[in-house]
C-alpha positions in Angstrom: -28.0 107.6 -59.7 -31.5 107.3 -58.5 -32.2 105.8 -55.1 -35.2 104.0 -56.6 -34.7 100.3 -57.2 -36.3 98.7 -60.2 -36.7 95.0 -59.7 -37.4 93.0 -62.8 -36.7 95.9 -65.2 -34.9 93.5 -67.6 -38.3 92.7 -69.2 -38.4 96.2 -70.5 -35.0 96.2 -72.1 -35.1 97.1 -75.8 -38.7 98.4 -75.4 -39.7 101.9 -76.4 -40.8 104.5 -73.9 -42.1 108.0 -74.4 -41.3 110.4 -71.5 -42.8 113.9 -71.9 -41.2 116.8 -70.1 -37.9 114.9 -70.4 -35.6 117.9 -70.4 -35.6 118.5 -66.6 -37.0 117.6 -63.2 -39.0 114.4 -62.7 -39.1 113.6 -66.4 -35.3 113.7 -66.7 -34.9 111.4 -63.7 -37.4 108.9 -65.1 -35.7 108.9 -68.5 -32.3 108.4 -66.9 -33.4 105.4 -65.0 -35.2 103.9 -68.0 -32.2 104.3 -70.2 -29.9 102.9 -67.5 -32.0 99.7 -67.5 -31.9 99.3 -71.3 -35.1 101.0 -72.4 -35.0 103.1 -75.5 -36.6 106.4 -74.5 -38.0 109.0 -76.7 -37.6 112.2 -74.7 -40.2 114.8 -75.5 -39.7 118.4 -74.6 -39.8 121.9 -75.9 -36.0 122.3 -75.2 -34.2 119.4 -76.9 -30.8 121.0 -76.2 -31.0 119.8 -72.6 -31.9 116.3 -73.8 -28.8 116.3 -76.0 -26.7 117.0 -72.9 -28.3 114.1 -71.2 -27.5 111.8 -74.1 -23.8 112.6 -73.8 -23.9 111.8 -70.0 -25.7 108.5 -70.5 -23.4 107.4 -73.3 -20.3 108.1 -71.3 -21.8 106.3 -68.3 -22.3 103.2 -70.5 -26.1 103.0 -70.0 -27.7 100.1 -71.9 -30.6 102.0 -73.5 -30.8 105.0 -75.8 -32.3 108.5 -75.3 -33.8 109.9 -78.5 -34.8 113.6 -78.4 -38.0 114.8 -79.9 -39.1 118.4 -79.8 -42.8 118.8 -79.0 -45.0 121.2 -77.1 -47.7 119.1 -75.4 -49.9 122.1 -75.2 -50.4 121.9 -79.0 -52.5 118.9 -80.1 -51.2 119.0 -83.6 -47.6 118.5 -82.3 -48.7 115.6 -80.2 -50.4 113.9 -83.2 -47.2 114.5 -85.3 -45.1 113.0 -82.5 -47.1 109.8 -82.2 -47.1 109.4 -86.0 -43.3 109.8 -86.0 -42.9 107.3 -83.2 -45.1 104.8 -85.0 -43.2 105.2 -88.2 -39.7 105.1 -86.8 -40.1 102.9 -83.6 -43.3 100.9 -84.2 -45.2 102.5 -81.3 -44.7 102.9 -77.6 -44.5 100.2 -74.9 -44.3 102.6 -72.0 -45.8 106.1 -71.8 -44.8 108.5 -69.0 -47.0 111.6 -69.4 -45.0 113.9 -67.2 -45.1 117.3 -69.0 -47.2 120.0 -67.6 -49.5 122.1 -69.6 -51.6 125.0 -68.3 -53.6 128.0 -69.1 -52.5 131.1 -67.3 -55.4 133.3 -66.4 -56.2 135.6 -63.4 -57.5 133.7 -60.4 -60.3 136.2 -59.9 
């Protein structure tokens, strides 16, 4: 459980959040706390198998919200556009957006 305390999180219960980079690290911790407080989180990552393992953990812990996996590479604008269209169609949009995923271009420093 996170050591961060979320006062007043009840107002976000049953809202929809998008957390990019949700399969590990900071994104996974943010998603966990949001789900714990009743937020329905669309977890975006290239590796949705890790998100599926998180879903099992949150369900058995009795968390109030839901974690919904969505496979997306944020380095590809077409996939981002498809993801937001899917979210709009199936969830009516996003109330909270945590843009956590990293994207980079690997080139030689010199």
